[in-house]
N, C-alpha and C positions, 0 to 999 in steps of 0.2 A: 503494499501499501504507499510504499514511498511515490512521496509529490518531486522531490528533486528541486525544492526551491531553495536548500541549502544542501551542498555537499560537504556535508558533516562528518570525516571519516571516526573509526574508533579511538578515544584518547588511549595510550598505552600507561601514559604515567599519571601518576593521583596525588592531588593536595590531600594528604590528611593532616597536616599541621597547621595552626592559625598563624606561625608565623613566616609563611610563605617559602618552607623549605619544604622539596623533594624529596619524596620517603620512597620514590622504587630507582633503579639505576637506567631503566629505560624510561625516561622522560618524555618523551616523542614531543607531543604538541604544546604539553604543560611545560615541560621545561626549555624549549625552547622561547616560549612567550616569557617566564620567568627570567631568563636568562636576559632578554630583550629590555623587561622591564628595568633591569637591577643597571644594566650596562647604559640605559638611557638615563637613569636617575643619576648617574657617576658623571657621566656628561655633561648634564644638566648643572649641575650642582645642587640639585634637590635633595634634602634632609631626608635622612634614612625615616622618619615618621610617616612622613607621606607614603613609602614603600611598604611601610608596616600595617601601616593602616589601609591601604587598596590591596593587600594580602588577605585581609578578612571583609567577607560581604556583608554588605547593612543587613540582608535579613534572608532568615534560611526556613523553609516551611516543608515539614514534611507531614504526610496525613494518610491515615488509612481511607482506600478509596472501595466501599462494599457494593459489590454488584448479582443481582438477582440471575443467573444463567437461565437459558434456555429451558434447561429439564428443572427447572424450580430452585433448584439449588443456589446457596450463596457463595462467592468468595471475595476474600479481601486482597485489593492490591496494593500496594506500597506508592503514593505518588510526593514529587519533590518540584518545588519551586524555589530558586536562589536569585535574589535581585542584588546584585555584584555592589553599583552605586548609581545613585541618582542624583550625583551634584549638577549634572550637566542637564535630567531633565529626567520626565517617566522611564523605564527601565523598559528595555525591549528586547525579546529572543524566543526564539522557537520551542515547541512542545514537542517531543519526542515520545514513542512507546517502543520498548526495546527492552529484553528480559536480563540485558546488563546496563541497564539504566539503574545509577547511583547517585548517592548525594556528592561523593567526590567528583564526578565525573561532570554534573551538572553545576557544581561551584567552579569549577574551570572553565567551562565554557562558558558560563556567565561570565569571566572577567574577560575573556576573549571579545565577548560582544561590545564591553565596554569600549576596549581600545580600537574596536572598528567604528562604532559610530562616532567616535570623537575623531577620528583622523579623517573622516570624512565631512566632520562639522555639522553634523545633524544632532540637534537637542536631545540625545537618548540616552540613556545609561545602557547597563547591562545585564542582561536575566538569560535564565534560562530555565526547563522545566521539563518532565518527564512523569512517565509513570513504567514501573518494572512489570513490564507484560508481555509476552509476543502474541501480536495481534491476528496473525495468521491462525491463530488457534480459535479465535473467536468468530462467532457469526457477526453480519452487520448490525443485527439489533442490539447484541452483547455489547459491539463496540461502540455504538452509540450510548447506552445506558452506560458505560464505563467514562466515557468522554463525559456526560451532564455530570455526574456524580463527583468525578474530577473538579469539574467547574464549581458547584457548590461548597466543595470543601475549599476551595482555594479564591472562593471569590472575595472574600474581606480583604484580599491582597491584590487586587487584579481593578483594574479601572482604565479607563481612557488618559488621565491623570497620572496614576500609579503605577502599572506594569501592563505592556498591552502583549500579548502571546502571538506568537504564527507557526506557520508548518516548520516541521522539520523533519526527523529520523521517521518514518514509518506514519507520518499523519500530513495531511492534504487540506485541500479548500474546503470538503465535506466535514472534516472535523473542525475546522475552524467554524463552518455555518450553525453546526452545534452547539460549540461553545458559545456564539454569540445569542445563541437562539437560549439557551438555557439560562444565561446572564438577562439577557432582556425580561424573561418570563419572571426570574426572580426578582427583579429590582423594579417589575411594574409599566416598564416604557424602554423602548428599543434603545441600545447602546451599540451600534455598529462598530463605532471606533473603540471598543476593549479587544479588537481582534483583528490583524490583519492577515491578507493571505484568502479572503472570502472569497466565493464565487463572485462574479459581475453584479448578478443579479440580486444580490445582497449587501451589494455597497462595496464589493471588491473593486480594483482598478485595473484598468485594461495596461497588458503590456510588462504585467506582473511577474509572467510567466519566464518570459526571456529576459528579466531584469538584468540577471549575476551574471549572465554571458555574455549581453549586450555591454556592461562594465567593464568585462574583462577587455571585451574588443576594444573598447574607448581608451582605456587605461596601457595598451600596447601602443595603440597610434601614438597615442600622444608622448606614449616613452621614445618611440622612433624619432619623431620629431626634434625631441628634446637630446639626443644621440647623435642627432645629424643624419642618421640613416636614411638614404631614399626607399620609398616605398617598393617602387620598380625592382623585381630580383628578389623580393625578402621572402625565403622559404619557413613555413610553417608546422610543425606536429602537435598535435592534439592529443594526448592520451585521454580516455573517458569521452567518448560521443553520444553521453545524456545530454540532460537540459542545459546544464552550463556547457558542456563542450560543442555541444552543436551548435548553440547562440552564437558565441565566439568565433567558431569558426566562418560561419554565415557573414557575421560582421566583417570580419579580416578580410574572407574572398569578396565581399561586397565594396572593399576599399581597394582592391588589386593585389593583394598577398596573395602567394601561393600556397593554397593547402595543401601538402603532400602527405602528410600521413595522419591518419587517425583510427583511432581502435576504441573498442568496447570490452564486454566480458570475454567473449568469443575471439579474439585476438585483435591484427590489429594489417590494416591493408597500406600501402606506399607506391605512391607514385611519383616519381621523379617528373618536375615542370607544374605538378601540382594536379589532384583528382577532380573529376565533374562532380561537385556535392549534390547536385540538380540526380543526376544517376544514379549515388548512392542513397539519396532518400528515396527513390522509385523502389529501388531494391530491397532499403531496409521494411517499408509498407508491405511488399508484396511477400517476405522471407520471415515474416516474425522479428523485425530488428534484430537482426545477426550477421555481423560484418563477415564472418569466417565462411560463410558462401557467397561472397560476391567476387564477383570479375569483371574486367575490362581490359583492352589493349594496354598492354607497361605497369599493370599493377601487379605488386607482388603481395606475398601474406608475410607478416611478421608476428613475432610476439609483441605482448605489450612491455617486458623488458628491452627487447631490442629497439623499439620506437623512439624510448627515449634516449638512447644511444645513435641517434641520427643525425649525421653533420648539416644539419639546418640553420638557422638565423634564430629561428623562435621556438621555444620549448614551451607548452601549456601543459600542465600535468593539471587534468579536471576530473581526477576517477576518486581517488581516496588518498589517504594519509599515508607518510613513508613510503613514499617511491622513489625516492631520490636519496640514498645513502652513503655512508662512507664507503658501502662495499660496489656503488656504481657510479660517486660523483666523479673519479677520475676520468670514466669514459664518456661523461656527457662533452657534445662537440658543441652544443645550441653555445651562440654569444649571448644569448639572453632567455632566461626561466622567466614566467608568469604564472604566478601561483592561481589556478582556477578553482582548485581543493583547499580543503581547509588542510593546513601541516604539511603537504605534500616533500615538505625536504627537513631532512635534519637538520640539526641544530650543528652535528660535525660537517656535515654534507654544505651545509649552507658555508661554512668557514671557508671549506677546502673549493667552493665555487668562486667566492670572491676572492679568496688570494689568486685565482685564476683570471681574475679580470672577465670573470660572467655576472652580467646584469641581473640582479635576481629581484623582482618585484612582488613585494611580501601579499600574502593572502588577505591580510586585513585592511588592504587597498584594495586589491586586484580582485576580490569576489565581494565588494560591499554594494555590490548595483543592487543586488535584491533588497537589503536593508534602506538602502535610498528610497525603493520606491513603496517599500513599506511605510515608512514615512508619509510619501505622497497619499497612499491610501487614507491614513491616520488624517491629514489635512482633510482630503478629501470629505471623511465621513463627521469631522469634526465643522467643518464648514455648510455642509449639506450642500457639494458641488459636485459635478459630473465631470472629472478632466477626460479630456480626449488624447487619443495616442501619440498625435504628434506632441502634444503639450507634456506628457510623459518622457518621452525619448530627448525632446531637448533640455527639459529639466534634469533627467539623468545626466547627459552629457556635460553639461555646466558644471554639476558639482561635481562629479568625479574628475573631470579635467582639472576644478582648480585646487583638489586634492591631489592629485598627482604634481600640479606646480608646487602647491606647499612640501609636500613630501621632497621634490625635488631641490627647493631653495633650505631645508633645514638639513640635507645631504652636504649639500655645498657649506652653509656656513659652519658645521659641526666637523666635515672632514670624516664623513662615516658612509656606509653603504645604507641601498635604500631602505632596506627592513628594519638597521638601528634607525634611521632618520623617521620610519614611519610608527614606530612606538614612542620615539622621543616625541615627535609632535603630537599624538596621541594622550603621552602622559602629562605635556607639559598643560594643555588644553584641561585636564580633568584636575592638576592640581589648583590653577589657577582659578578654576569656579570653586573648589575646595575654599580657598584662599580669601574669595570675595563674599562668599556664602557666612563665613565663620570669623573673618574680619579677623583671623592670626589668633583666635583665641583658644581653639581645641589643640592646634597642632602650628608649629614654626618650619621654618625652612630658610636656608640660608640665601 
């Protein structure tokens, strides 16, 4: 039941202590983010007190969710919601349904949402939620009852000005519709702005499905301009031809770049000079969405691992986390890596790529298009407006270009790579908000 609105991989590391220390050696996405925040604080001269404060969420809620199953028996599920930091505005983040959901994971992902919202400068803080459940084991009616029960248990902590959920792993626009309806019934009036990622018929916004991928394409094109690389002749490989990868590839192809390789769970296809994406799409519709059976003149089949090591100009890992690691970092030949997925590059791999001069555009910037358009949906609902597709696309490009320019300027000012610059920019914005809200009474910084 995965919606694909956020390509959120499984978090390997776990934040088990309030002091911000990682307790697992295999830190993955969590450890990378923590390392970046600490390095950013050091570069910016931000006092350790702020870092300590931001390692502890504003609020963590754990609830029991009782659900009557179709056979009449009751099951109790465990649900979570973590609001990391509301210094810059209401909290924002997805809700996932997965058997491995736990408080530590939700806590870490909520913090990442704080940095993602801050780097693109939209007025949200970070949140995340989830229910420990395998949705494939539930009927549609059971899933609806679970969603409504979870909503009612969490409702005191949700609201258009408090915390606005969205789809994530194994949730989609139907689940968001149930949340909005349950909240509206409980409160006695419609509250469409309490959740984003809804069906358009219920106040959702046009352009949301493709927003993350379009944002990846916008950031890639702007970075090419900043680097002085001509678009003509630029070769691109996209790992993961799902919702994010598909729309990123489409956007870049429309801009004149050659999409030489794409992949899905069944494998990768590669054609030097560029694939015919329209032909690929026709095949996918006819074959049940598998690239392994695609054939065309000049097309070769590769593994997903081989795609990563192609000699292209731009590599977009848009599948799952931990795809570029210390095991293959030295074989990555792309000149630029744009992270469409969350955490596709490990900390050690990132270090090696940067040392070799590879430009890495980090996930908290590159794949933030989804939360930007969620912000538009929230505004649309609060104002009682109906945004048009062109308006959504234009505003998305405006915000993403402004963000990449701000990261570029920060990188040059601090003399750091794009990832550290993105985290530094995000951290500074959050710290500035805390300072202004508290006037220096709660914590101080040098």
